[in-house]
C-alpha angles and dihedrals in degrees: 000000000000112000099176115136117225140146115266120236121240089253092054093047092052090049092060113104114223128001128093125295113200124204109193091202097056119091121184123196088207094066122087116210104246092211090066121034146215141246128202117202127168092345096312122111119207120190124204132203125228090276094054096253117139108253100179144000121205140157112270 
C-alpha cells in the first residue's frame, strides 16, 4: 500500500467518482449560504448572510 502524500492533478480529480467539485467562479442563485440562514413566513423566503443582513427575498 502506497501512503505517500501528494497533490492530485486536475485529470486525477476529474476522474474521481462522487464527491464535490467546487468552482470558485460559479455562483448559483439556488444555493443558500450555510453560514447565514433563511426564514419562510406567509409563503415568502428571506435569506440572510453571515452578518444577519437580508440577502434575498423570494416566493416559497
